[in-house]
N, C-alpha and C positions, 0 to 999 in steps of 0.2 A: 296558491299559499293558502289562501283564507280556509280553503275547503279540506286542504290537509290537515291544518289545526283543528278545525271545526271536527273533522272525525277522530283525532285524537282526544279532544274533550269530550266527545261523545261516548267514547269506549269507556273512559275512566268512569263517567259517569254511571253508565251502566252497570260496569262491573261494581260500582260502589250499592246500587240498588239490590243486587242480588246477594251481595255479602250475608252470610248468615249472623244472625244475632242471638245469642244465647248464652246460657251460664256454663256451659259445658268447656272444656279445655281437653286437649291432646296428651295423653301421656307417652313419652318417647323412651326406648330402650334399645340395647343392643345385647344380644346373646354371644358369649364367645368361651373359648376354651381358657381356663384359668392360667395355664401356663405357657401356652404359645399366643395368646389372645388372638388365635384365629376364630373368625365367625363360625356358628354353627348354626344348621338350618335343618339338615334330613333328620327327623325325631323327634323335633324339639316341640314341647306343649307350652304354651304360656297361659297363666290363668289370673284375672283381677277377680280379687274378693272385697268384701266391705270390710270393717272392721271386725264384725262379728263373724269372720270367715264365711259368709253366704257368696257364692258362685255369682258373678256378674258377665263377664265374658270370658271365653276360651278360644285358643287360637292353636291349631294344629299344622305343623310345616311339613311339607315333603319336597321333594326335590322336583316334582312335577309342576308345582305352581309358584315355586319361590326362588329368588337369585339373591336376596338381600336377608343378612342377619339381625337387621336391625326392625322395628317395629312400632306400631302406635296403636292407642287405645282411646275409647272415650271415658270419660269421666266428668262429674260435677265439681266446681269450686267449692273450696272450702271443707272437703273431706277427708277423712284418713283410710285410707284403703293398703291392701296385701297385694303383692305380686308373687307368683308361685311358678318356677320354671323347673322343668323336668326334662330328663333324657335317658334312654335305655342304658346309654353306657358312662353316665354321669350321674354325680349324686345330686339331688334335688336342692333347689336355694328357693328361701322366702325372704322377702323383705318388706318392712312395713313404712309407710310414709303417709305425710300429711300434705294436702294442697291448699295453699293460701286463698283466700275469698277475692283477693285483686284481679280485676279484667285487665290490667296491662299487658301482661303474658299470655300468650295463646297457645304455650307449650309447657308442659313440665317435664322436664328430664330426670331420670332416675340413674343415669349414667351406665355403665358397661355391667351387664349380670353374667359374673365369672362363675363356671358351673368346673367343678373338680371330678378328672375322670374317675372311674371306680376300678379298682384291681382285675384284672382278666377273668379271673375265676368267680367274680361278683357279677359279670355282666349278663344280661338277657339274651341268647342267643336265638335268632330266630331261625326257621326252616330254611334250609338250601336248597333251591330248585334249581339244577342244571338242565340248559336248554342246548339243543344242538345249533340251533340259528343263532348266529350274533347279529344285532341290530347294529349296523354303521353308523347311524344319527338318529337322535330325536330331538324335540323341541323341550325348553322348560321357560314358559313364559316368552320373552322376546328372544332368548339364548338358544342357539343351535350348536349341541354338544354331539362330537364326532366320536364314536369308541375306538380308541386306537388299537384295541386287541382284534377287532373286526377286519382288520385289513391285512391282508395277503401281500408281504413285503418280501424281496430278495434278501438273502444274508448280507449283513453290513449295510443296511439301506440307512440313510440319513434322514433328518426331518423333511426334507424337501422331497424326498419320494414318497412319504406320506401325504403331504398336501397336494402333490398331483394327483393323488386318488381320490380326495375329499369332493363328494358331489356338490356340483354347484361352486367349486372353488377355482380358480385360474390364478396358475403363477407364472408371471412373465418372465423373460430371459433376464431382465435389468433387477429382477427380485422384488417387483412390486405384487402386491397381493389383491386380488378381487375375489368377491363371495356374492354370488347372485347378483353380478352386476355392478357391486359397491366395493370400493376401494377401502382397503383394510389400512388404517391410519397406522397402527403401532402394531408390533409383534411383540408380546410379552411372554416372560418365561415365569411360572407361577405367581402370575399378577403384578410382575413388575416388568420394566422397560429392560431390552438387553439389548446393547448397542445401538441405541436409539439413531434411527436414520438409515442404518445399513443392516438390513434385513439377512443379507446374504451369510453373515456371520453365523446366526444361529441354524439358518437353513443348510449348510454346510458342513456343520461339525456337532450337531447333536445327534446321538444314535438313535434310531426311532424304536430301538428295544427301551428305552427309559421310560417312553411316553405313555401316560395313563389315559389320558382324554385330550381333545383339542375345543375350546369353545369358542365361539364368534359371538360377540355382544357389542350392545353399545356402553362403554365404559361411562361410568356416573361420573358427572361433573362435582367439583367441590360443592357447588350449590345443593345438589341433591344429595350428597353426602350428610351435609350439614343438617339438611331437614329431615334426614332418615326416610325419604320418598323420592322417587324419581319425578322431576318436574321438566327436564328436558332430556334431548336424545344423546347428549355425548358424543364422543369419537367412536367410530366402529374398530373394533380391536379382536385380534386372534390371541387368545390365551392358550400356551402350552402347559398344560401341568404333568408333571413327573409322577411317576410311581413312589410310593412312599419310601421305600428302600434306597431311593436315590437321591430324597430331599435334605438329607444329612450325610457329609462326607464329601469325599473326592471322585471325582468323573473326569475321564479324559481319555484322548484317542491320540495317536501319531501315525503319519502315511507318508511312504515315498514311493515313488515311481519312476521308471524310465523306459523310453520307447524309440521307435524308428526315427529318422529325420530330425534325430536330437531333441526328440520332445521330452520334457521332465517336469517333475512337480514333487513338492514337500509340503507336509502340513502339519501342526501339533495346535491341539486344543488342552484347554485343562480350567476346570471350574471347582470351586469349594463351596458347598452350601453348609449353614447351619439354620435353625429355624428363624432367626433376625439378621442373618448376612449371608452374602454372596460375593465371590470374588471370582473373575474369569479372565484367562488371557488366551491369545490365539496369535499364530505366525502361519503365513502361507506364502509360498512362491513358486510360480510356474509359466511356463510360456506356451501351454496349450491353447490359451484364447477361447476354452469351452468348459461350461458348467454343466451342461445336460449330459445324461446318462442313459445308456441303451436300456429299451425295455420299460421305462417308466410310464410314458405317455404315446411315444410314437410321433411326438412334434418336431420335425427337423426340415422346417421351411428353409428354401434357398434364402429368403430375404433375411433368416434370423442369423445367417452366418457370424456376421460381424465385419468391421473395418481391418483389414490387415493383418499383420502378425504382432505379438505383442509379448512382453516379458513381465510380469507384474510380482511385486512383492510388497507385502502389507501385514500390520500386525496391530494389536492393540490389547488394553486392557480395561475392565468393566468392573463397577464395584456398586454394591449396594447395601447399607446399615440402616436397620430400622430398630425403634424402641418397639416392645411386645405391647406398652399402654398406647402406643400411638404420639408419645411426645415429639418425636421427631424421625425424621427418614431422609437420608441421606444417598445420594447416587449420583452417578459420573463415568465418563469414559475418558481413554485418550486413544488416538487412532493414528498412524501413520502409514504411507502407501508412497511407492514410487511405480511408476510404469514407463516403460519404454517401447514405442509403437513404430513400426516400419510399414508403411501405407504405399501402394502403387495403385493407380487406378487408370482405366480409359472410359471416355462416355462418346456416346453417340446421341445427338439431340435432334428434335426438329421443333422450331418455334413458329406457333400458328399467327403469322401478322396477318393484318387486315389486306385481303385480296391476295395472298400469297403465302407460301411456306419457305423457311430459310435453314438450313442445315447447318449442325455445328459438331465438332471433334473436340474432346479435351484430353490431355494427357497431363497425369501428376504424378511425382515420386518424391517422398519425403520421409522425414524422420521427426518425431515429437518425444519430448521428455518431460513429466510432470512429477513434482514432488508436493506432498501435501501433510500437513500435520493439524489435528483438529481435537479439541478438547470440550467438553461440556459438562456441566455438575449442577445439579438440583439439590436443594436443601431446603428442607420443609420442617418448619416448628410449630407445634400447637401450644399456646399460652392459654393457660386457664383449665377450667374443670376438666375432667377426663373424660372422654367421648362425649363432649356436652356441645350442644349446638350454641351455647354461649361463650364458648371459647373463641381464641382470636387465632386465626392462622396466618402463617406468614411464610411464604416461599419466596426464594432467590435462587435465579437460574443464571450463571455467568457462562460465557463462552468465548473460545479464538481459534480463529483459524488460519494457518499461513498455507499458500498456495505459490508454486513457482513452476514456469512451464518455457522451454525453449524448443524451437521449431527450425529445420531448414527443409526447404522445399522449392522444387523445381516445376515449373506450369509452360505446357504448350496448348495454344487453343487456337481454333481457327474458323470462320464462318463462311458458309458457301451459297451459291443462289441455286444451287440443285445438287441433288445428291450426289457426293463425292464417290461413292461405292463404284462406278463406273470407271474411275481411275485406277482402282487396283485394290490390293489387301489394305487392312488397317497398317499392318507393319510398314508397307511399302510408302504409303502415306503420309505416317510419321516421319519416315526417313525424309521424305522431299519436303517436309514441311520444317525440319531441323536446320536443314542447311541455310545458309547466310543469304543465297540468293536462288529462287525458285526458278527451275529450269525447265519444268514439265509445262508444255505449253497448255494443255488440256486443264490442268492443274490451276494456272494463273489465270485461266479465263473464267472458272469457275469461283474464285476466291475472293471474298468482299474483304476480311482482312483477317490478320493472324496477329498473335501475342506469342511473345516468347520472355520468360521472367524467372529469375531466381529470388528466393527470398530468405531472409534470416529475421527470427521474433525472439525476444526476451520479455517476460512478465513476469512481476512478482506482485502478490497481492495478500495484505494483511488487514484482518478486520476482527473486531471482536467488541463485547459489548456486555450488560447484564440486563435483567427485567426482574421486579421485585413487585409482588402479588400480596395484597393483606386482603382479609375478609374476617368481618366481626359482625355479631348481632346488635342491631339499634335497640338500645333500652326503651320498653315500654311499646314497642310498637311491633315486635315480632317478625321484623323485616330483617334483611340480610343485605350489608354493605359490603360493596368490593372496590378496592384500590388499587391501581396498577400505575407503575411508572418504571421506566428505561431508557438506555441510552445506547448507542452502539456508534462505531466509527470505521470507515475503511481508508485504507491508502493503496492505491497502485499506480506502479511504473510499468509501462509499456513502451517499447522500442522495437522499431520494424525497419528491416533495410530491404532493398529490392533492387534489381537491375530490370528493367523493363524497355522491351523492344518491340514496339507496334509498327506495322507496315502493311502496305495495300498492295493489290494486283498491279501489274504494269499500265493497266489499262486506266487507273486513277490518277489523277493528278497531283493528290496529296503527297506530301514527301512522309517519309518516315520518321516516325518520333521515337527517338532514343532517351530514355531518363534512366539517373540514378538517383534513388530516392531514400529519405532517411524521414520516417515519422515518429515523434514524441508525442504521446498520447497519456500523459499522467492524469490523474484524478482524485479528487480527496471527497469523502462523503461523510456527512455527519448526521445522525437522527435521533431525536429525543420524542418519546411519547409518554403520555398521561392518560388515563381513564378512570372513571367513575360509574360504578352501576349500583343500583337500588333493586333489590326484588322483594316484593310484597304481596301476599296472600290475603284476600277479603274475605275468607271464610276457614275454617277449621282444616280442610282438607285440601287448601290451597287449589282449587279448581278455578276459582278466578283469581287470576294472579298478573300484575305488571312489572315488566323490568325494563325501566328506563336506564338508559346509558347514555353518559357523553365522553367522545373521544377527542384528545388531542394529538397530533402528529406533526412534528417541525422536521423539516429535510432540507440541509443546503449541499449542493452539488457544485463543486470548483473543478472545470475540465480545462486542458488544454489540448489542444488538435494544431499542431505543428509540423509542417511540411516543408521539407529543405530539399532542393534541386540540386544535389552535389555535382551532377554533370556540366553545372555551370564553372566549376573551378577545374581547370585543365590538368594540376597535379593529383587529382581524384580519378583519372581515368583508369589507372593502372593500378591503384591501391586494392587489396583485398576487399571482399565485400563483408561489410560490418565495421569498417573504417569510418573516422570522423576526421574531419579537417584540424591542423594541430593548435589553432588559434579560435577563441569563440568569435572573433570578429570575422574571419573568413566563414565561420560557419552563418552567422547572422546574414551575412551578404548573399546568402543562397535562399533565404526564406521565399516563400512562396506565398504573397501576402493575399492572395484572392482566394485561398484555400487554406489560410492558418486562422485560427482565431482562439480567444480565450472566453469562457461563458461561468457565469456564477447566478446559479438557481436557488432561490430560497421560498420555498413554499409551506405555508400555514394550513393545516387540515382538520377541519373542527367539525364532528359529526353528532347529530342529536338523534337517537331513536328512543322511541316511547312503544317497545315492544311489549305486547301483552298476550295472554294465553286463557283460553277457556278448556279445561281437561276433566270429563267425567268419566271415571271406571266404575263400571257394575260389577260389584262381588257376590257372587252365589256359592255357597258352601265352602267358604274360604279360597276361591280361586276367581281368579277375573273372567267375568262373563261377556262384557262388550265394552266399548270405549268408544269415545266421541271427545274428538280435541281439534280446536280452533286457535290459530295464531294468527295475529297481524302485527306488522312491524314497519309503521311507517318512520321514514326518516329523513333528513335535510342534511347537505353537507355543503360548508362554505369554504371553499379555497381561494387563500389569497396568496398570489404569486407573485416573485419579484423577478425580472431577468435582464442581466447585465452582460450585453455582447460586446467585446471588442475584438475588432478584426481590421478590414480595410478600413471600415467605419466603426464608428462606436455608436452604441444605441441602448438606451435602457426605457423597460417597459414594465408594465404591472397591471394585474387584473384581479378582480374578485368577482366570483361566480359562485351562485348557490345552485346545487344538483339534487333536486328531488328522487325519492325513491321509495317503493313500497311492495312489499312481500307478504303473501296470503297463504296461508297453510290450512288444509283440511284434511283431517285422518278420520278414518272410520273402521272400527273393528266389529263386524256383524256378531251375533249371538252366537255363544259358544266359542268364540276367538277364530272362527273358520276361516274368515276371509279379511284381508287388509286392504284398503283402499286409501289413496293418497292422492290429494291434489294440490300442486304447489303453482303460483303464478307471482311473479317476479318482475319489476320495471327497475330500470338504471338508466343512468346518462354518465357519458365519457366525454371528456373534452380533448381536443387535439392539442399536441404541445405547443409550447410558445415559440420552440425552435422553429417548425412547421409553418407557424402563422408568420414569421419574419419574411419571407418570399424569398429567401437568398438562394443562389446559384453557386453550385459547387462542381468543378470539372478535373479534381484530382486523379480521377481515373477518365482517360478519354473517350473512352467507348461507354461510359454508364455516367451520365450527367445527372444530378440532383437537384431539382427545383422546388423552392417551397410555396406556399398556397396560404396569402392573408387572408383568404375569403371560407376558410373550412370554418363548419358549424358541429357544433355537438352531435354526438351519436345517441340515439334511443335504442334501447334494447329490451326487448319484450320476451319474456319466457314464461311457456307453460308446460306444467309435467304432470303425467298422471302414472300412478303404479298402483299395481296390484298384485297380492300373495297371496298363496293359500298353501297350507300344509294338510291337505284331506288325509284320514287316517288309512295306513295301510298302502297308499299309492303316491308316496314321496312328496315331491314340493312342486310348486307352479308358481313363476312370477312373469308379470308383465309389465312394460315401461314403454311409455311413448314421451318424447320430448319435442316441442316446437319452438324455434328462435326465429324472431323477425326483427331486422335491424331498420331503423329510420337514420337516413343520411349517414350510411355506413361509410367508412373511412377507405378508399380505395386506391390504388396507385395506378394512375394514368400514363401511359407510355406512348411516346412520340417517337416513331422510327424513320431512319433517314435509310432507305433501302440502297443509296448508293456507296457510303461507308461504313453502314451497320452501327452507326451511332444511336445509342437510345437515351431519352430524357426522360427521367420519371418525375411524375409531379403528383402529390396527393389530392383527390378530389372525392367530393362527397355524392355518394349514388345511393338511389331508391329501388328497391325490389330484390334486393339480398334477403333470404330466407332458408331456412333447412329444417329438416324433421328426420328423426331417428326413432326406430322403436325396436323391441325385441321381445320373443316369447322365450322362456327358458322352462325345460321341464326336466324331471330325474325321479325314476321309480325304480324300485326293487322289482324283479320277476320272478316266479317260478315259487312252488309251495316252500322250498327252502331257501328262498330269496338268494340264492347263489348268482341270480344274472342280475346285472344294473344296466339299465337304460337312461341314456343322457343326451339330450337334444336341444337345438336352440336355434330359432330364426331371427336373423337380424338384418334390418333394411335402414338403409341411410338414402336420404334424396337431399341434394343440394341445390338450390335454384341460383346462380350466381350472377352478378352482373359485374362487367369491369369496362375499361375505357381504353380503347387503342387507335392509332393512327399512324399512317405512312407519311404526313406531312406536319409541319407545326401549326396548321391553322386551326383544325378542329379536332377533338376528341369524338370517336362514334363509340356510341353504347353497344355493347355487344352482351348476348345472353347466353349462357351455357347450362344445360340441365344434366345433372349426373344423378345416376340411381345405383347403389352398390347393395346387392343383397346376397347373404350368405347362409348356408345351411350347413352346419357342424353336426354330425352324429355319431354316437360311441357305444358299443355294446360290448360289456365287459362279465366274464365267468370267472368267479372265484371259488375255489374248495381245497380245504385241506392245505397241501404245498403247492399247488398249480393256480396262476392265474393266467388267463389269455383274453386278448379283447380285439376287436375290429373297431376301425374309423373310417369314417368318409365324410368328405366334406366339398360342397359345390358352391362358386361363388360367381356371379355374375354382374360385370360391371358394362352400364349402358352410361354414354356420354353423347349429347346431341347440341347442335346448335346450329342456327340458321347464318352465322356469320362466314362470310367469303373467306375460302381458304381453309376452313376447320373441317378435321376428317372425323366423321362420327364413328364412333367406336361401339361395338357389340362383341365382348370376349368375354370367355368363361376360364376359370382355374378349379380343376377337379382333382382331388386327391383321396386316395384309397392307402389303408395301411394296416398293417397286423404288428400286434406288439405283446409281450408277455414275459413272464419268467417262471422257472420249476425249480422248487428248492428240493434237489436228488437225494437220493440216499448216499452214505459216507460223507455228508458235509459239502457236498459240490450243489452250487447254482449256476442254472444257465438263464441270462437276461438276452433278449433280442428285439428287435424292431425292424419292419420292412415297410418301406412307403414307395409310392409311384405317384410323382408329381407331372400334371399335365396341363397345358395351357393352349387355349383355343380361339381362333376368332381375330387374331391379331393381324393388323394390315401387312406388318413386317414380319415375314416368314422365320425369321431368326428367333423371333418372341415366342412362336408356339413351338413349345419344347416339351420334352419328354423324357423325365429322370428318374432313375430307380436309385433309394438311398437304403442302405442296410449296415446297421449297426449290431455288433454282439458282445457278448461278455460272460467269461465263464469264471468262476470263484471257488475256492476250495478253502474250509475252514478249520482251525486247529487249536487246540488246548482250549474245548468246550466254547468255541466261537470266539475267544479272545485275540486269536491271530487269524488273520484272512488273508489270503493270496488269490490274486486276481490278474485275469488276461484279456483285456479290451482290444477291441478293433474298431475304428471308425472309418465310416465310408468304405466298406470292403471291395464295392463294386467300382469305387472311383468316379461316380455320375454326380457328386454333390455339386450342382451347377455354381458358378461363382459370378455369374451373371444376373443382375437383377433389372427389373423393367418397372417404370412409372409412367402415369399418365394423369394430365390435369388439362384444367382451361387454355393453358398457356401453350402445351406441347406435350412430348413424351421425350422419354430419357432413358437409354439403355447404359448401364453401368456394370464394367468389369473392374472386379478390385481382385488384388492378390489375397489369399486364404492358406490356412494351413493344410497341406497334403494329406490325404489319408493316411493314417498312421496305426501301428500296434503299440501297445505299451503294457507292460509287467508290473503291477503295484502289489505294495505290501503294506498291510495296515494291522496296527495293534491297539486294541481297546481295553479300559481296565477301570475299575470302580473300587474304593475302599470306603468302609464305613468305619466310624469312630469305635473303637473299642469300649465294651460295656463296663464300668466301673463295679 
């Protein structure tokens, strides 16, 4: 601990020594359009002159080297200066000002410099150069910009189709976005959040033809905005920028469709823009359970089918209102969603026990319904001088969520000593196991146990809260102070009913166990937080900087876990499932005291961090030439926790622990910004929960017993990350990353297995030897003289060295090691010209798992995929889009897992009314071979799962899109 604080002191002392001491001061300003207040960059020239109009400094801006409309210039204190701003499309602006001699302030703000646009006939027009080749993407500083006009899209395509073509971008089926392996935190529309947290609204509803470009960058934090320079990385965002003609007015579309097998869909989307506001609403309903479209990227993996069949209805409204002078910014959303799911699944499993393998079969059928309402708002206010770093910024973010779920399920599961396939088909086996008494002699001899159950569940959750953030400049120091405070609360009601019937083979002496159970699991959670952060630069450029912050969190969780054995009451034997006794006294008489309890957990968490940074950027000819950045973040967390347990026995305990941590980051951009290298090292600690440390035993599930462990120790986590990226001219982009994670005293679940009756007892244990590493190399480049080909390839490898504990008796756990390596090489080559886009894809994945543990089956298996995809915008308004994929699996010991499937999808559309009306015919899985069986393998065993999916179907859809501009006055 002393070493940590010594390092912190040394860091601050060193930073102070290197701080610059001069009479110079930074002039800060912001160039913007006088009408819209939007920042101006390209073509701006800023000149600093002395009082006699002698030129001192000049900055000329272009899109190639700038992403911000704010600037800084060096001047001497106590002088009078003139700032002159010019732009070819605006009237020039001159402003005279005087800087005081006081050294207390390190910056002088001249506020926004508002330029007025010249009439069109007065603007100087540059020579227009038309090139046949459209560049798909280029970089501007740290920003990657994709030119929307360079992508060949099918008629009627939405934003998701364009993003699926972006080099380096990956769109997951759940709507998550990744660019060059990094997760995109927010999807923006013209720089503003749009239905924050639900990317699918914008992806599925924004027409691709309205998009000017797509920018991927790290959004400036509030601190960077206040300082007028980038002092941290911020969040990675993808910003969708509309063409000018769609930035003011109405934009919308509506679609309806019907198909075979009772498939249908409906969708409506409407948004209105003004320079300072936007309001959008959408509504959608469908039972297709699918959002992928033929011909986009060819990814139709069987594992991505989804679970069951569903009907979904959802809608929402989103708004944003901002003041053009930056005085306030209001945004918010309201969403509602209802889903109805029907799920059927069958599973065949193998469990690798110590010295032997057991086999399992599971069948389930059920229905679940969920309803959710969510609203979130953000209110930003700036109090103080216009566009000044001396202003006070206040942000308040309230949110509220309501969630309700109902479920009705039936389960049948069995465990066997040997593979039960020798008995007969899966249908025959299910029929035999469903009967009250097993008559099949061979089945009875192989059976270890079986469980038949019916379940009903009802849950309702309401949670909400608010967070307020305040930031201001500290007088006479030049630093920025940030203060945050917030609270939230959650109330959960959770009730479950089940009929549970457990029995064994006739050779076992154990009697059948029939239970009628009622679980009551309500909980209440309260959380409050507060934090304070101070950011201070030791020199004019803020190259040396400290950002100490103190965080406090208080969490109280009160939870009830009550189990009632209603089978103890004779009059409940014939009552419908979901019924309760008529009196509370009767209900309490069935309480299973050994498996019921109340808990009250109160946690105080205080974290002190003394984060610091050195960031030197060399600029040549107005552009960044090289960069060196070093960040250190020593931190210490104090956790004070109180735990009250009321069950069969009552106990109260408390603990106070100190958890040290450290993070170091080193970033280097080589001369010319050709390469970026980044090295990150992190250390943290994690404590086991106090519930685990109580050593309690719970057997509410007779086949799966949970046992605590009072001897658990804290876990140490070491992480090392290396990244490299470069964007060589004319050959695309390349990036590499390698991550290593090492766990000290990792928390593993030890398993005691009783081979006679199949009972598993789980007990958490600390083990050493767990570590993993993963790495990837990604490369994309255009090919050919006209850049009509695009090659993208990626090499991914993940190695996991896992240690777990198993035993076939209750005396001792045996340590076992499993080494798993997963290697994947996806490759795609695409050709795009005029109205045609075609591509080929291939992917090879090799999975290797090995262990010396007795009974473990080593695996060397491969999954190989080949595919074609593309679309053709044909004459007379027709568009054809299609994809064809061949999925193969080799090397699995179970022959059923070695599958070969063809998947073909196609779509034909015709546009009318100048592209406003589109009629589309779609066919999914035309060959009927899309597999509804998936396979998984890990250190504990293998699992083969069959699930009900939507059958192949055809659909006819009609869509109408429109836009309306405001009438000119």
